[in-house]
Structure formats: C-alpha cells, structure tokens
KOLGU-4560 file (N, C-alpha, C; in nm, 3 decimals, padded with zeros to 5 digits):
<recs>
<n_xx: 02.904 n_yy: 06.897 n_zz: 00.831 ca_xx: 02.869 ca_yy: 06.864 ca_zz: 00.694 c_xx: 02.851 c_yy: 06.994 c_zz: 00.617 mol: A seq: 1 type: MET>
<n_xx: 02.931 n_yy: 07.013 n_zz: 00.518 ca_xx: 02.923 ca_yy: 07.134 ca_zz: 00.438 c_xx: 02.825 c_yy: 07.112 c_zz: 00.325 mol: A seq: 2 type: ALA>
<n_xx: 02.748 n_yy: 07.213 n_zz: 00.295 ca_xx: 02.651 ca_yy: 07.202 ca_zz: 00.187 c_xx: 02.644 c_yy: 07.331 c_zz: 00.109 mol: A seq: 3 type: GLY>
<n_xx: 02.606 n_yy: 07.319 n_zz: -00.015 ca_xx: 02.590 ca_yy: 07.438 ca_zz: -00.096 c_xx: 02.445 c_yy: 07.477 c_zz: -00.098 mol: A seq: 4 type: THR>
<n_xx: 02.421 n_yy: 07.601 n_zz: -00.123 ca_xx: 02.286 ca_yy: 07.652 ca_zz: -00.130 c_xx: 02.261 c_yy: 07.696 c_zz: -00.273 mol: A seq: 5 type: VAL>
<n_xx: 02.149 n_yy: 07.655 n_zz: -00.328 ca_xx: 02.115 ca_yy: 07.688 ca_zz: -00.466 c_xx: 02.001 c_yy: 07.788 c_zz: -00.464 mol: A seq: 6 type: VAL>
<n_xx: 02.011 n_yy: 07.888 n_zz: -00.549 ca_xx: 01.904 ca_yy: 07.987 ca_zz: -00.561 c_xx: 01.824 c_yy: 07.951 c_zz: -00.684 mol: A seq: 7 type: ILE>
<n_xx: 01.695 n_yy: 07.928 n_zz: -00.664 ca_xx: 01.610 ca_yy: 07.887 ca_zz: -00.775 c_xx: 01.571 c_yy: 08.007 c_zz: -00.860 mol: A seq: 8 type: SER>
<n_xx: 01.495 n_yy: 07.980 n_zz: -00.964 ca_xx: 01.453 ca_yy: 08.084 ca_zz: -01.058 c_xx: 01.369 c_yy: 08.192 c_zz: -00.990 mol: A seq: 9 type: ALA>
<n_xx: 01.300 n_yy: 08.157 n_zz: -00.884 ca_xx: 01.216 ca_yy: 08.254 ca_zz: -00.813 c_xx: 01.294 c_yy: 08.323 c_zz: -00.701 mol: A seq: 10 type: ARG>
<n_xx: 01.424 n_yy: 08.310 n_zz: -00.704 ca_xx: 01.511 ca_yy: 08.370 ca_zz: -00.602 c_xx: 01.485 c_yy: 08.317 c_zz: -00.463 mol: A seq: 11 type: ASN>
<n_xx: 01.433 n_yy: 08.196 n_zz: -00.453 ca_xx: 01.419 ca_yy: 08.130 ca_zz: -00.323 c_xx: 01.543 c_yy: 08.046 c_zz: -00.301 mol: A seq: 12 type: ARG>
<n_xx: 01.588 n_yy: 08.042 n_zz: -00.180 ca_xx: 01.707 ca_yy: 07.965 ca_zz: -00.147 c_xx: 01.665 c_yy: 07.822 c_zz: -00.116 mol: A seq: 13 type: VAL>
<n_xx: 01.732 n_yy: 07.727 n_zz: -00.180 ca_xx: 01.705 ca_yy: 07.586 ca_zz: -00.157 c_xx: 01.825 c_yy: 07.523 c_zz: -00.088 mol: A seq: 14 type: LYS>
<n_xx: 01.798 n_yy: 07.450 n_zz: 00.015 ca_xx: 01.905 ca_yy: 07.377 ca_zz: 00.083 c_xx: 01.931 c_yy: 07.248 c_zz: 00.005 mol: A seq: 15 type: THR>
<n_xx: 02.045 n_yy: 07.186 n_zz: 00.028 ca_xx: 02.070 ca_yy: 07.057 ca_zz: -00.038 c_xx: 01.962 c_yy: 06.954 c_zz: -00.005 mol: A seq: 16 type: PRO>
<n_xx: 01.909 n_yy: 06.957 n_zz: 00.118 ca_xx: 01.802 ca_yy: 06.865 ca_zz: 00.154 c_xx: 01.679 c_yy: 06.889 c_zz: 00.066 mol: A seq: 17 type: PHE>
<n_xx: 01.641 n_yy: 07.014 n_zz: 00.045 ca_xx: 01.525 ca_yy: 07.045 ca_zz: -00.038 c_xx: 01.547 c_yy: 07.001 c_zz: -00.183 mol: A seq: 18 type: GLN>
<n_xx: 01.669 n_yy: 07.021 n_zz: -00.231 ca_xx: 01.700 ca_yy: 06.976 ca_zz: -00.368 c_xx: 01.686 c_yy: 06.825 c_zz: -00.380 mol: A seq: 19 type: GLU>
<n_xx: 01.741 n_yy: 06.754 n_zz: -00.281 ca_xx: 01.732 ca_yy: 06.608 ca_zz: -00.281 c_xx: 01.587 c_yy: 06.564 c_zz: -00.274 mol: A seq: 20 type: CYS>
<n_xx: 01.509 n_yy: 06.628 n_zz: -00.189 ca_xx: 01.368 ca_yy: 06.596 ca_zz: -00.175 c_xx: 01.294 c_yy: 06.619 c_zz: -00.306 mol: A seq: 21 type: PHE>
<n_xx: 01.324 n_yy: 06.728 n_zz: -00.375 ca_xx: 01.261 ca_yy: 06.756 ca_zz: -00.505 c_xx: 01.294 c_yy: 06.647 c_zz: -00.606 mol: A seq: 22 type: ASP>
<n_xx: 01.421 n_yy: 06.606 n_zz: -00.609 ca_xx: 01.462 ca_yy: 06.502 ca_zz: -00.704 c_xx: 01.393 c_yy: 06.371 c_zz: -00.671 mol: A seq: 23 type: ILE>
<n_xx: 01.387 n_yy: 06.334 n_zz: -00.543 ca_xx: 01.319 ca_yy: 06.211 ca_zz: -00.504 c_xx: 01.170 c_yy: 06.218 c_zz: -00.535 mol: A seq: 24 type: LEU>
<n_xx: 01.111 n_yy: 06.335 n_zz: -00.518 ca_xx: 00.970 ca_yy: 06.353 ca_zz: -00.551 c_xx: 00.944 c_yy: 06.328 c_zz: -00.698 mol: A seq: 25 type: GLY>
<n_xx: 01.032 n_yy: 06.378 n_zz: -00.783 ca_xx: 01.017 ca_yy: 06.356 ca_zz: -00.927 c_xx: 01.032 c_yy: 06.209 c_zz: -00.960 mol: A seq: 26 type: GLU>
<n_xx: 01.128 n_yy: 06.142 n_zz: -00.899 ca_xx: 01.146 ca_yy: 05.999 ca_zz: -00.924 c_xx: 01.025 c_yy: 05.921 c_zz: -00.874 mol: A seq: 27 type: ALA>
<n_xx: 00.971 n_yy: 05.961 n_zz: -00.760 ca_xx: 00.852 ca_yy: 05.895 ca_zz: -00.707 c_xx: 00.736 c_yy: 05.909 c_zz: -00.804 mol: A seq: 28 type: HIS>
<n_xx: 00.718 n_yy: 06.029 n_zz: -00.859 ca_xx: 00.609 ca_yy: 06.051 ca_zz: -00.955 c_xx: 00.627 c_yy: 05.963 c_zz: -01.077 mol: A seq: 29 type: ASN>
<n_xx: 00.751 n_yy: 05.949 n_zz: -01.125 ca_xx: 00.775 ca_yy: 05.864 ca_zz: -01.241 c_xx: 00.743 c_yy: 05.719 c_zz: -01.208 mol: A seq: 30 type: GLU>
<n_xx: 00.776 n_yy: 05.675 n_zz: -01.086 ca_xx: 00.743 ca_yy: 05.539 ca_zz: -01.046 c_xx: 00.593 c_yy: 05.517 c_zz: -01.042 mol: A seq: 31 type: ASP>
<n_xx: 00.520 n_yy: 05.617 n_zz: -00.992 ca_xx: 00.374 ca_yy: 05.607 ca_zz: -00.986 c_xx: 00.316 c_yy: 05.599 c_zz: -01.126 mol: A seq: 32 type: VAL>
<n_xx: 00.364 n_yy: 05.684 n_zz: -01.216 ca_xx: 00.314 ca_yy: 05.680 ca_zz: -01.353 c_xx: 00.343 c_yy: 05.546 c_zz: -01.418 mol: A seq: 33 type: TYR>
<n_xx: 00.461 n_yy: 05.491 n_zz: -01.393 ca_xx: 00.496 ca_yy: 05.361 ca_zz: -01.447 c_xx: 00.406 c_yy: 05.251 c_zz: -01.393 mol: A seq: 34 type: GLY>
<n_xx: 00.376 n_yy: 05.258 n_zz: -01.263 ca_xx: 00.288 ca_yy: 05.158 ca_zz: -01.202 c_xx: 00.147 c_yy: 05.167 c_zz: -01.260 mol: A seq: 35 type: ALA>
<n_xx: 00.099 n_yy: 05.288 n_zz: -01.280 ca_xx: -00.034 ca_yy: 05.306 ca_zz: -01.340 c_xx: -00.036 c_yy: 05.251 c_zz: -01.482 mol: A seq: 36 type: ILE>
<n_xx: 00.070 n_yy: 05.279 n_zz: -01.556 ca_xx: 00.077 ca_yy: 05.229 ca_zz: -01.694 c_xx: 00.076 c_yy: 05.076 c_zz: -01.697 mol: A seq: 37 type: GLU>
<n_xx: 00.149 n_yy: 05.012 n_zz: -01.605 ca_xx: 00.151 ca_yy: 04.866 ca_zz: -01.600 c_xx: 00.015 c_yy: 04.811 c_zz: -01.558 mol: A seq: 38 type: ARG>
<n_xx: -00.052 n_yy: 04.880 n_zz: -01.466 ca_xx: -00.186 ca_yy: 04.837 ca_zz: -01.424 c_xx: -00.283 c_yy: 04.843 c_zz: -01.541 mol: A seq: 39 type: LEU>
<n_xx: -00.278 n_yy: 04.951 n_zz: -01.616 ca_xx: -00.366 ca_yy: 04.966 ca_zz: -01.732 c_xx: -00.336 c_yy: 04.859 c_zz: -01.836 mol: A seq: 40 type: VAL>
<n_xx: -00.209 n_yy: 04.831 n_zz: -01.862 ca_xx: -00.172 ca_yy: 04.728 ca_zz: -01.959 c_xx: -00.222 c_yy: 04.591 c_zz: -01.915 mol: A seq: 41 type: GLN>
<n_xx: -00.205 n_yy: 04.560 n_zz: -01.787 ca_xx: -00.252 ca_yy: 04.431 ca_zz: -01.736 c_xx: -00.404 c_yy: 04.422 c_zz: -01.746 mol: A seq: 42 type: ALA>
<n_xx: -00.472 n_yy: 04.531 n_zz: -01.713 ca_xx: -00.617 ca_yy: 04.533 ca_zz: -01.724 c_xx: -00.665 c_yy: 04.513 c_zz: -01.867 mol: A seq: 43 type: GLY>
<n_xx: -00.597 n_yy: 04.577 n_zz: -01.961 ca_xx: -00.634 ca_yy: 04.563 ca_zz: -02.101 c_xx: -00.612 c_yy: 04.420 c_zz: -02.151 mol: A seq: 44 type: GLU>
<n_xx: -00.509 n_yy: 04.354 n_zz: -02.099 ca_xx: -00.482 ca_yy: 04.215 ca_zz: -02.140 c_xx: -00.595 c_yy: 04.121 c_zz: -02.103 mol: A seq: 45 type: GLU>
<n_xx: -00.670 n_yy: 04.156 n_zz: -01.998 ca_xx: -00.780 ca_yy: 04.068 ca_zz: -01.955 c_xx: -00.917 c_yy: 04.126 c_zz: -01.989 mol: A seq: 46 type: VAL>
<n_xx: -00.918 n_yy: 04.231 n_zz: -02.072 ca_xx: -01.045 ca_yy: 04.281 ca_zz: -02.123 c_xx: -01.103 c_yy: 04.405 c_zz: -02.056 mol: A seq: 47 type: GLY>
<n_xx: -01.028 n_yy: 04.468 n_zz: -01.967 ca_xx: -01.078 ca_yy: 04.590 ca_zz: -01.904 c_xx: -01.027 c_yy: 04.712 c_zz: -01.979 mol: A seq: 48 type: PHE>
<n_xx: -01.114 n_yy: 04.807 n_zz: -01.999 ca_xx: -01.073 ca_yy: 04.936 ca_zz: -02.054 c_xx: -01.030 c_yy: 05.025 c_zz: -01.938 mol: A seq: 49 type: MET>
<n_xx: -00.956 n_yy: 05.129 n_zz: -01.966 ca_xx: -00.913 ca_yy: 05.223 ca_zz: -01.862 c_xx: -01.035 c_yy: 05.275 c_zz: -01.786 mol: A seq: 50 type: VAL>
<n_xx: -01.140 n_yy: 05.305 n_zz: -01.860 ca_xx: -01.263 ca_yy: 05.355 ca_zz: -01.799 c_xx: -01.317 c_yy: 05.255 c_zz: -01.696 mol: A seq: 51 type: HIS>
<n_xx: -01.311 n_yy: 05.127 n_zz: -01.727 ca_xx: -01.357 ca_yy: 05.024 ca_zz: -01.634 c_xx: -01.275 c_yy: 05.025 c_zz: -01.506 mol: A seq: 52 type: ASP>
<n_xx: -01.143 n_yy: 05.035 n_zz: -01.519 ca_xx: -01.055 ca_yy: 05.035 ca_zz: -01.402 c_xx: -01.084 c_yy: 05.155 c_zz: -01.312 mol: A seq: 53 type: LEU>
<n_xx: -01.098 n_yy: 05.272 n_zz: -01.374 ca_xx: -01.126 ca_yy: 05.393 ca_zz: -01.298 c_xx: -01.261 c_yy: 05.382 c_zz: -01.229 mol: A seq: 54 type: VAL>
<n_xx: -01.361 n_yy: 05.331 n_zz: -01.300 ca_xx: -01.495 ca_yy: 05.317 ca_zz: -01.243 c_xx: -01.493 c_yy: 05.224 c_zz: -01.122 mol: A seq: 55 type: ARG>
<n_xx: -01.420 n_yy: 05.112 n_zz: -01.133 ca_xx: -01.413 ca_yy: 05.018 ca_zz: -01.021 c_xx: -01.346 c_yy: 05.083 c_zz: -00.899 mol: A seq: 56 type: MET>
<n_xx: -01.238 n_yy: 05.155 n_zz: -00.922 ca_xx: -01.169 ca_yy: 05.220 ca_zz: -00.811 c_xx: -01.254 c_yy: 05.331 c_zz: -00.749 mol: A seq: 57 type: LEU>
<n_xx: -01.319 n_yy: 05.410 n_zz: -00.834 ca_xx: -01.406 ca_yy: 05.516 ca_zz: -00.782 c_xx: -01.526 c_yy: 05.459 c_zz: -00.709 mol: A seq: 58 type: LYS>
<n_xx: -01.568 n_yy: 05.340 n_zz: -00.749 ca_xx: -01.682 ca_yy: 05.274 ca_zz: -00.686 c_xx: -01.650 c_yy: 05.213 c_zz: -00.551 mol: A seq: 59 type: GLY>
<n_xx: -01.525 n_yy: 05.220 n_zz: -00.510 ca_xx: -01.488 ca_yy: 05.172 ca_zz: -00.378 c_xx: -01.402 c_yy: 05.047 c_zz: -00.375 mol: A seq: 60 type: GLY>
<n_xx: -01.373 n_yy: 04.990 n_zz: -00.492 ca_xx: -01.288 ca_yy: 04.871 ca_zz: -00.494 c_xx: -01.146 c_yy: 04.912 c_zz: -00.455 mol: A seq: 61 type: MET>
<n_xx: -01.085 n_yy: 04.833 n_zz: -00.369 ca_xx: -00.947 ca_yy: 04.862 ca_zz: -00.330 c_xx: -00.853 c_yy: 04.825 c_zz: -00.444 mol: A seq: 62 type: SER>
<n_xx: -00.736 n_yy: 04.884 n_zz: -00.442 ca_xx: -00.636 ca_yy: 04.852 ca_zz: -00.543 c_xx: -00.597 c_yy: 04.705 c_zz: -00.534 mol: A seq: 63 type: LEU>
<n_xx: -00.587 n_yy: 04.654 n_zz: -00.411 ca_xx: -00.552 ca_yy: 04.513 ca_zz: -00.392 c_xx: -00.657 c_yy: 04.422 c_zz: -00.454 mol: A seq: 64 type: GLU>
<n_xx: -00.785 n_yy: 04.454 n_zz: -00.434 ca_xx: -00.892 ca_yy: 04.373 ca_zz: -00.491 c_xx: -00.890 c_yy: 04.380 c_zz: -00.644 mol: A seq: 65 type: ALA>
<n_xx: -00.862 n_yy: 04.497 n_zz: -00.698 ca_xx: -00.854 ca_yy: 04.512 ca_zz: -00.843 c_xx: -00.739 c_yy: 04.429 c_zz: -00.899 mol: A seq: 66 type: LEU>
<n_xx: -00.624 n_yy: 04.432 n_zz: -00.833 ca_xx: -00.510 ca_yy: 04.350 ca_zz: -00.878 c_xx: -00.543 c_yy: 04.201 c_zz: -00.869 mol: A seq: 67 type: LEU>
<n_xx: -00.613 n_yy: 04.162 n_zz: -00.763 ca_xx: -00.656 ca_yy: 04.021 ca_zz: -00.751 c_xx: -00.748 c_yy: 03.981 c_zz: -00.865 mol: A seq: 68 type: ASP>
<n_xx: -00.841 n_yy: 04.069 n_zz: -00.899 ca_xx: -00.934 ca_yy: 04.040 ca_zz: -01.009 c_xx: -00.860 c_yy: 04.024 c_zz: -01.141 mol: A seq: 69 type: LEU>
<n_xx: -00.765 n_yy: 04.113 n_zz: -01.166 ca_xx: -00.685 ca_yy: 04.103 ca_zz: -01.289 c_xx: -00.606 c_yy: 03.973 c_zz: -01.290 mol: A seq: 70 type: ILE>
<n_xx: -00.547 n_yy: 03.938 n_zz: -01.176 ca_xx: -00.470 ca_yy: 03.814 ca_zz: -01.166 c_xx: -00.558 c_yy: 03.692 c_zz: -01.193 mol: A seq: 71 type: GLU>
<n_xx: -00.677 n_yy: 03.691 n_zz: -01.134 ca_xx: -00.769 ca_yy: 03.578 ca_zz: -01.155 c_xx: -00.805 c_yy: 03.566 c_zz: -01.303 mol: A seq: 72 type: ILE>
<n_xx: -00.833 n_yy: 03.678 n_zz: -01.366 ca_xx: -00.868 ca_yy: 03.674 ca_zz: -01.509 c_xx: -00.749 c_yy: 03.628 c_zz: -01.594 mol: A seq: 73 type: ARG>
<n_xx: -00.628 n_yy: 03.670 n_zz: -01.555 ca_xx: -00.509 ca_yy: 03.627 ca_zz: -01.630 c_xx: -00.491 c_yy: 03.476 c_zz: -01.617 mol: A seq: 74 type: MET>
<n_xx: -00.506 n_yy: 03.425 n_zz: -01.495 ca_xx: -00.493 ca_yy: 03.281 ca_zz: -01.475 c_xx: -00.599 c_yy: 03.205 c_zz: -01.553 mol: A seq: 75 type: GLU>
<n_xx: -00.722 n_yy: 03.256 n_zz: -01.553 ca_xx: -00.831 ca_yy: 03.190 ca_zz: -01.626 c_xx: -00.803 c_yy: 03.190 c_zz: -01.776 mol: A seq: 76 type: ALA>
<n_xx: -00.748 n_yy: 03.300 n_zz: -01.828 ca_xx: -00.720 ca_yy: 03.305 ca_zz: -01.972 c_xx: -00.606 c_yy: 03.211 c_zz: -02.008 mol: A seq: 77 type: SER>
<n_xx: -00.508 n_yy: 03.194 n_zz: -01.918 ca_xx: -00.399 ca_yy: 03.099 ca_zz: -01.943 c_xx: -00.450 c_yy: 02.957 c_zz: -01.943 mol: A seq: 78 type: CYS>
<n_xx: -00.537 n_yy: 02.925 n_zz: -01.848 ca_xx: -00.595 ca_yy: 02.790 ca_zz: -01.842 c_xx: -00.678 c_yy: 02.763 c_zz: -01.966 mol: A seq: 79 type: ILE>
<n_xx: -00.755 n_yy: 02.863 n_zz: -02.009 ca_xx: -00.838 ca_yy: 02.849 ca_zz: -02.128 c_xx: -00.751 c_yy: 02.828 c_zz: -02.252 mol: A seq: 80 type: HIS>
<n_xx: -00.641 n_yy: 02.903 n_zz: -02.262 ca_xx: -00.552 ca_yy: 02.888 ca_zz: -02.377 c_xx: -00.487 c_yy: 02.751 c_zz: -02.380 mol: A seq: 81 type: ALA>
<n_xx: -00.449 n_yy: 02.700 n_zz: -02.262 ca_xx: -00.386 ca_yy: 02.567 ca_zz: -02.256 c_xx: -00.487 c_yy: 02.459 c_zz: -02.294 mol: A seq: 82 type: VAL>
<n_xx: -00.609 n_yy: 02.472 n_zz: -02.245 ca_xx: -00.710 ca_yy: 02.370 ca_zz: -02.276 c_xx: -00.748 c_yy: 02.372 c_zz: -02.424 mol: A seq: 83 type: SER>
<n_xx: -00.745 n_yy: 02.488 n_zz: -02.487 ca_xx: -00.775 ca_yy: 02.496 ca_zz: -02.630 c_xx: -00.663 c_yy: 02.437 c_zz: -02.713 mol: A seq: 84 type: ASN>
<n_xx: -00.540 n_yy: 02.448 n_zz: -02.664 ca_xx: -00.424 ca_yy: 02.396 ca_zz: -02.738 c_xx: -00.419 c_yy: 02.242 c_zz: -02.729 mol: A seq: 85 type: ALA>
<n_xx: -00.478 n_yy: 02.187 n_zz: -02.627 ca_xx: -00.470 ca_yy: 02.040 ca_zz: -02.609 c_xx: -00.565 c_yy: 01.964 c_zz: -02.697 mol: A seq: 86 type: ALA>
</recs>
C-alpha cells in the first residue's frame, strides 16, 4: 500500500493514518457538539435551562437518566396539550 507523507506547519511528518485520524477526530467533535446542541434544545422545550442540565449532570445524574427525564416531560406536555385541545 503506497501512501504519501504530509509535512505539517510545524515540520512534523504526518502519515496518511495520522491525517485520517485527525479528520475523523474533527468529525467526531462536530458530532459531539451537535448532540449537545440537540440535548440543550430538547431540555429547553420542556423547561430546563442549560444551567439546569449542567447542574444535574455535575450532581451525578447519568446522561441516560437525564434523557429519560426529558422524554417523560415531553410526553407529559404532549398529553397535556391534547387534553386541553379536547
């Protein structure tokens, strides 16, 4: 397998594997930021501020438990909206 070697700005030699790893790392970071943004949006829809979400996670709540709580509140708000419309 032939590969090219790229010299970075700091004159360090990067292998194709390292370049690929760097690119995947950047994509992974973007995915994480997107997931955090969606979590914050979902939390805000059910009445949580970003500060509330951070406090709950720092207080020891697991991410799974936090997502469950948001889901429960979303379901409750949908049920409440349907009952008010009837």
